[in-house]
C-alpha positions as CSV (number, residue, x, y, z in Angstrom):
1,M,-75.8,-79.2,-150.6
2,L,-78.5,-76.5,-150.7
3,R,-76.7,-73.2,-151.2
4,A,-76.7,-70.9,-148.2
5,V,-76.1,-67.6,-150.0
6,A,-78.0,-64.3,-150.4
7,D,-80.0,-65.9,-153.2
8,Y,-82.7,-68.4,-152.3
9,E,-83.5,-71.9,-153.5
10,V,-86.9,-73.4,-154.2
11,V,-87.2,-77.2,-154.2
12,L,-90.3,-78.2,-156.2
13,L,-91.3,-81.7,-155.1
14,R,-93.9,-84.0,-156.7
15,H,-96.3,-85.3,-154.1
16,G,-96.0,-88.9,-152.7
17,E,-97.9,-91.9,-154.0
18,T,-101.6,-91.3,-153.8
19,H,-104.7,-93.6,-153.6
20,G,-105.9,-92.4,-157.0
21,Y,-106.3,-89.5,-159.4
22,D,-110.1,-89.5,-160.0
23,S,-110.8,-87.7,-156.7
24,D,-108.8,-85.7,-154.2
25,G,-107.2,-88.7,-152.6
26,G,-104.5,-88.5,-150.0
27,L,-101.3,-90.5,-149.6
28,T,-100.9,-94.2,-149.4
29,D,-98.6,-95.6,-146.7
30,R,-95.9,-95.9,-149.3
31,G,-96.5,-92.2,-150.2
32,R,-96.0,-91.2,-146.6
33,Q,-92.8,-93.2,-146.4
34,Q,-91.5,-91.5,-149.6
35,A,-92.2,-88.1,-148.1
36,H,-90.6,-89.0,-144.8
37,E,-87.4,-90.2,-146.6
38,R,-87.3,-87.1,-148.7
39,G,-87.7,-84.9,-145.6
40,S,-84.9,-86.7,-143.8
41,A,-82.6,-86.3,-146.8
42,L,-83.3,-82.6,-147.0
43,A,-82.7,-82.2,-143.2
44,A,-79.2,-83.5,-143.7
45,E,-78.5,-80.8,-146.3
46,L,-79.9,-77.7,-144.7
47,A,-77.4,-75.5,-142.9
48,P,-78.2,-74.5,-139.3
49,G,-80.3,-71.3,-139.1
50,T,-81.8,-71.7,-142.6
51,T,-85.3,-70.2,-143.0
52,V,-87.5,-72.9,-144.5
53,R,-90.9,-72.0,-146.1
54,M,-93.2,-74.9,-147.0
55,P,-96.0,-74.0,-149.5
56,H,-98.1,-76.7,-151.1
57,A,-100.8,-77.1,-153.8
58,R,-104.4,-77.3,-152.6
59,T,-104.9,-81.0,-152.9
60,A,-104.9,-83.6,-150.1
61,R,-101.9,-85.4,-151.5
62,A,-99.8,-82.2,-151.8
63,R,-100.9,-81.0,-148.4
64,Q,-100.1,-84.4,-146.7
65,T,-96.8,-84.6,-148.5
66,A,-95.8,-81.2,-147.1
67,A,-96.9,-82.2,-143.6
68,V,-94.9,-85.4,-143.6
69,V,-91.8,-83.7,-145.1
70,R,-92.0,-81.0,-142.4
71,A,-92.4,-83.7,-139.6
72,A,-89.2,-85.4,-140.9
73,L,-87.4,-82.1,-140.9
74,V,-88.3,-81.6,-137.2
75,A,-87.5,-85.2,-136.2
76,D,-84.1,-85.4,-137.9
77,R,-82.6,-82.1,-136.8
78,A,-80.3,-82.1,-133.7
79,A,-80.8,-79.3,-131.1
80,D,-77.5,-77.8,-132.1
81,R,-78.5,-77.6,-135.8
82,P,-81.9,-75.7,-135.6
83,L,-83.9,-74.5,-138.5
84,D,-86.2,-71.5,-138.8
85,L,-89.0,-73.8,-139.9
86,G,-92.3,-72.2,-140.8
87,P,-95.7,-73.9,-141.1
88,T,-97.0,-75.5,-144.2
89,Y,-99.4,-73.4,-146.1
90,A,-101.6,-73.6,-149.2
91,E,-100.2,-71.8,-152.3
92,P,-102.6,-71.6,-155.2
93,W,-99.9,-70.8,-157.7
94,L,-98.6,-74.4,-157.2
95,D,-101.9,-76.1,-157.9
96,N,-102.3,-79.0,-160.3
97,L,-103.4,-78.4,-163.9
98,R,-106.8,-76.9,-164.3
99,V,-109.8,-77.8,-166.5
100,C,-112.7,-75.5,-167.5
101,V,-115.8,-77.4,-166.4
102,D,-119.0,-75.5,-167.3
103,G,-117.1,-72.2,-167.3
104,V,-115.3,-72.8,-163.9
105,G,-111.7,-73.7,-163.6
106,V,-111.2,-76.8,-161.4
107,E,-108.3,-79.1,-160.5
108,A,-107.9,-82.0,-163.0
109,G,-108.8,-84.7,-160.5
110,T,-112.1,-82.9,-159.7
111,A,-112.8,-82.7,-163.5
112,V,-112.2,-86.4,-163.9
113,G,-114.5,-87.2,-161.0
114,D,-117.2,-84.9,-162.5
115,R,-116.8,-86.7,-165.8
116,L,-117.3,-90.1,-164.3
117,A,-120.6,-89.0,-162.9
118,L,-122.0,-88.1,-166.4
119,G,-123.8,-90.3,-168.9
120,G,-125.3,-89.8,-172.3
121,E,-124.1,-87.1,-174.7
122,L,-120.9,-85.5,-173.2
123,P,-120.0,-81.8,-173.2
124,G,-116.7,-80.7,-174.7
125,W,-114.8,-80.6,-171.5
126,A,-115.8,-84.2,-170.7
127,V,-114.8,-85.4,-174.1
128,E,-111.4,-83.9,-173.5
129,C,-111.2,-85.5,-170.1
130,D,-111.7,-88.9,-171.8
131,R,-108.9,-88.1,-174.3
132,F,-106.6,-87.0,-171.4
133,D,-107.5,-89.9,-169.1
134,S,-107.5,-92.8,-171.5
135,G,-107.1,-91.7,-175.1
136,Y,-103.3,-91.5,-175.2
137,G,-102.9,-95.2,-176.1
138,S,-99.3,-96.3,-176.7
139,S,-97.9,-93.1,-175.1
140,K,-98.8,-94.4,-171.6
141,A,-95.4,-95.9,-171.0
142,A,-93.6,-92.6,-172.0
143,G,-95.6,-90.4,-169.7
144,G,-99.3,-91.0,-170.2
145,P,-101.8,-88.2,-169.9
146,I,-99.4,-85.5,-168.9
147,Q,-97.4,-86.1,-172.1
148,Y,-100.6,-86.0,-174.0
149,W,-101.5,-82.6,-172.4
150,L,-98.0,-81.2,-173.1
151,R,-98.1,-82.1,-176.8
152,N,-101.8,-81.8,-177.9
153,P,-103.8,-78.5,-178.0
154,M,-106.9,-78.7,-175.8
155,L,-109.7,-76.2,-175.6
156,Y,-110.8,-76.9,-172.0
157,F,-107.5,-77.7,-170.3
158,E,-105.2,-75.0,-169.0
159,P,-102.3,-74.6,-171.5
160,P,-98.9,-75.9,-170.3
161,Q,-97.3,-72.4,-170.6
162,V,-99.9,-71.0,-168.2
163,A,-99.1,-73.7,-165.7
164,A,-95.4,-72.8,-166.1
165,Y,-96.2,-69.1,-165.5
166,R,-98.1,-70.1,-162.3
167,V,-95.1,-72.0,-161.0
168,W,-92.8,-69.0,-161.7
169,R,-95.3,-66.8,-159.9
170,G,-95.2,-69.1,-156.9
171,I,-91.4,-69.2,-156.9
172,I,-91.1,-65.4,-156.8
173,S,-93.9,-65.0,-154.3
174,A,-92.3,-67.4,-151.9
175,G,-89.0,-65.4,-152.0
176,A,-90.6,-62.0,-151.4
177,S,-88.6,-60.2,-148.7
178,A,-86.4,-63.2,-148.4
179,P,-83.8,-63.3,-145.6
180,G,-80.2,-64.1,-146.5
181,R,-80.6,-67.8,-146.2
182,L,-83.9,-69.2,-147.4
183,V,-85.0,-72.5,-148.8
184,V,-88.6,-73.1,-150.0
185,I,-89.7,-76.7,-150.1
186,A,-92.8,-76.7,-152.3
187,S,-95.1,-79.7,-152.7
188,T,-96.9,-79.8,-156.0
189,H,-97.8,-82.0,-159.0
190,S,-96.2,-83.6,-162.0
191,A,-98.1,-81.6,-164.6
192,P,-97.0,-78.1,-163.6
193,M,-93.5,-79.4,-162.8
194,R,-93.2,-80.9,-166.3
195,A,-94.6,-77.8,-167.9
196,F,-92.1,-75.6,-165.9
197,A,-89.1,-77.8,-166.8
198,A,-90.2,-78.1,-170.5
199,T,-90.4,-74.4,-170.9
200,A,-87.0,-73.9,-169.3
201,F,-85.1,-76.7,-171.1
202,G,-87.0,-76.5,-174.4
203,R,-88.2,-80.1,-174.2
204,D,-90.2,-82.5,-172.1
205,L,-87.9,-84.2,-169.7
206,G,-90.5,-86.8,-168.6
207,E,-92.5,-87.7,-165.5
208,P,-90.8,-86.9,-162.2
209,D,-90.9,-89.8,-159.6
210,H,-92.8,-89.3,-156.4
211,L,-90.9,-86.8,-154.3
212,E,-88.4,-86.1,-157.1
213,G,-87.5,-82.5,-157.2
214,V,-86.8,-79.6,-159.6
215,R,-84.4,-77.1,-157.9
216,V,-84.5,-73.4,-158.7
217,L,-81.8,-71.1,-157.4
218,V,-83.2,-67.5,-157.7
219,H,-80.7,-64.7,-157.7
220,G,-81.3,-61.9,-155.3
221,D,-82.7,-59.4,-157.7
222,H,-85.2,-62.0,-159.2
223,T,-84.0,-61.4,-162.7
224,A,-82.2,-64.7,-163.2
225,A,-82.3,-68.2,-161.9
226,T,-80.5,-71.5,-162.2
227,I,-82.8,-74.5,-162.8
228,R,-81.5,-78.0,-162.0
229,Y,-83.5,-81.2,-162.9
230,R,-81.8,-84.6,-162.8
231,D,-78.4,-84.2,-164.4
232,L,-79.3,-81.0,-166.3
233,E,-78.8,-77.4,-165.4
234,I,-79.7,-74.2,-167.2
235,E,-79.8,-70.5,-166.6
236,A,-83.2,-68.8,-167.1
237,A,-84.8,-65.5,-166.6
238,P,-88.1,-65.5,-164.6
239,P,-90.8,-63.9,-166.8
240,A,-91.1,-60.2,-165.9
241,Q,-94.7,-59.9,-167.2
242,L,-97.4,-61.9,-168.8
243,P,-97.5,-62.0,-172.6
244,P,-100.6,-60.5,-174.2
245,W,-102.1,-63.9,-175.2
246,I,-102.5,-64.9,-171.5
247,D,-105.5,-63.2,-169.9
248,R,-104.5,-61.8,-166.6
249,G,-108.1,-61.5,-165.6
250,W,-108.4,-65.3,-165.9
251,L,-105.1,-66.1,-164.2
252,E,-105.4,-63.9,-161.2
253,P,-108.8,-65.1,-159.9
254,S,-107.6,-68.7,-160.3
255,S,-105.2,-68.0,-157.4
256,A,-108.0,-67.2,-155.0
257,P,-108.5,-69.7,-152.1
């Protein structure tokens, strides 16, 4: 059961199955079904009166996942078990991993689409897109491009630890001025989820399935959290400040709509 205590819980969900990753594609029919089933399961867990916030990354697949999960929450709640269910909303901190394309940070799918439109001699960011998208060879079965990104330094791709900081920022932001019973259901992407889990547990735990979740129970003073992923659980301290090797001037503008 989701814990109905003064602390609040964030459920990070990977988006549903999508039409593809070389553009901002939405969900397939199967992806919508996955999101509906997950929403129904969550509806059965939530205590009456729970405040539910529903942020999502700024891609079509994350936005549609949040919308379908929310619709299932509405459809599967009896009148005598109401929720304080807010609207879905875009949360830049939960965005997919970013790539520096000609000096501008863009979502990875956008970068791959830009790469496919190029010919001739490639700029450095496009070379890295090729490595990310198809250069991982035998590692595909073990996690493919996200595993490559987590384990290989790249000049033009956002580092995994920055993605993990972004997720933490989104978690804390969602719980600002939290009521006594709050659950945040956040639709995001496998890359930031894996980076977040890897920095918490100290190792890459592999690719989440579509609509699989990482649960984060944040204690009321925001100085500690319990992170649960699959059958693992760990206590962690949310980062109080950015380390000096992460440029706040770069990170903050990346959250702009």
